[in-house]
C-alpha positions in Angstrom: -59.4 46.3 -6.2 -56.1 46.9 -8.1 -53.1 46.5 -6.0 -50.7 49.7 -5.8 -47.0 49.4 -6.4 -44.5 51.1 -4.0 -40.9 51.5 -4.7 -38.7 51.3 -1.5 -35.8 53.7 -1.3 -33.3 50.7 -1.5 -34.9 49.5 -4.7 -34.8 52.8 -6.3 -31.2 53.2 -5.3 -30.4 49.8 -6.7 -32.1 50.5 -10.0 -30.2 53.9 -10.1 -26.7 52.1 -9.3 -27.3 49.2 -11.8 -28.1 51.7 -14.5 -25.1 53.8 -13.8 -22.8 50.8 -14.0 -24.5 49.8 -17.4 -24.2 53.2 -18.6 -20.5 53.3 -18.2 -20.3 51.1 -21.4 -23.7 51.8 -23.0 -26.2 54.6 -22.1 -28.7 53.0 -24.6 -28.6 49.6 -22.7 -29.0 51.4 -19.2 -32.2 53.0 -20.5 -33.2 49.7 -22.3 -32.5 47.9 -18.8 -34.5 50.5 -16.6 -37.4 50.4 -19.1 -37.6 46.7 -18.9 -37.4 46.4 -15.1 -40.3 49.1 -15.0 -42.4 47.1 -17.5 -41.9 43.9 -15.4 -42.8 45.7 -12.2 -46.0 47.3 -13.7 -47.2 43.9 -14.8 -46.9 42.3 -11.2 -50.4 43.5 -10.0 -51.9 41.4 -12.7 -50.7 38.2 -11.4 -48.9 39.2 -8.0 -48.1 35.5 -7.1 -46.6 34.7 -10.4 -43.1 35.4 -9.1 -41.5 32.7 -7.4 -40.9 32.7 -3.6 -37.5 33.9 -2.8 -35.7 30.7 -1.7 -33.3 32.4 0.9 -36.5 33.5 2.9 -39.1 30.9 2.0 -42.0 33.4 2.9 -45.1 33.1 0.7 -45.3 37.1 0.6 -41.6 37.6 -0.6 -41.3 36.9 -4.2 -39.1 37.7 -7.1 -39.1 38.2 -10.8 -35.9 37.4 -12.8 -34.7 39.6 -15.5 -31.4 38.6 -17.1 -29.0 38.2 -14.2 -31.0 40.3 -12.1 -33.7 39.7 -9.4 -36.5 42.0 -8.8 -37.6 41.3 -5.2 -41.0 42.4 -4.0 -43.3 42.0 -0.9 -47.1 41.4 -1.0 -48.8 43.5 1.7 -52.4 43.7 1.8 -53.5 45.8 -1.2 -49.8 46.9 -1.7 -46.9 45.5 -3.8 -43.6 46.9 -2.4 -40.6 46.6 -4.7 -38.0 45.9 -2.0 -34.7 45.4 -3.9 -33.1 44.8 -7.2 -29.9 42.6 -7.0 -27.6 40.7 -9.3 -28.1 37.1 -9.2 -24.6 36.4 -8.1 -24.8 38.6 -5.0 -26.2 37.3 -1.9 -29.2 39.1 -0.8 -29.0 41.5 2.3 -31.7 41.2 4.9 -35.1 42.4 3.4 -37.3 41.7 6.3 
C-alpha cells in the first residue's frame, strides 16, 4: 500500500514564508525552491526511511531530508507521512512532537 503525504499547517506556512523571503530578491528562485521541495516530498514515500533521524529528537519515526540550507522534517505514522516543518539549518527546531 502506498503511503500518503499530509502537510501540516506549520509546514505549509514555513514553505510560504521561505518562498516569500526568497522572492524579495528573485521570484524565479522562489518558484524553483518550492518546486524542488515539493519534488523531494513527493519522493519520500518510495523510501520513507531514507531521510536521516532528526538528531535533536532521536526518534525513529521523525526524519529529515536536507535541501541546500533547509531541513524538511517529516513524521512516519502508520500509512501516512506527515510533513511537519521546513526549517533553515541554522535555526533551532521548535518542538514538533
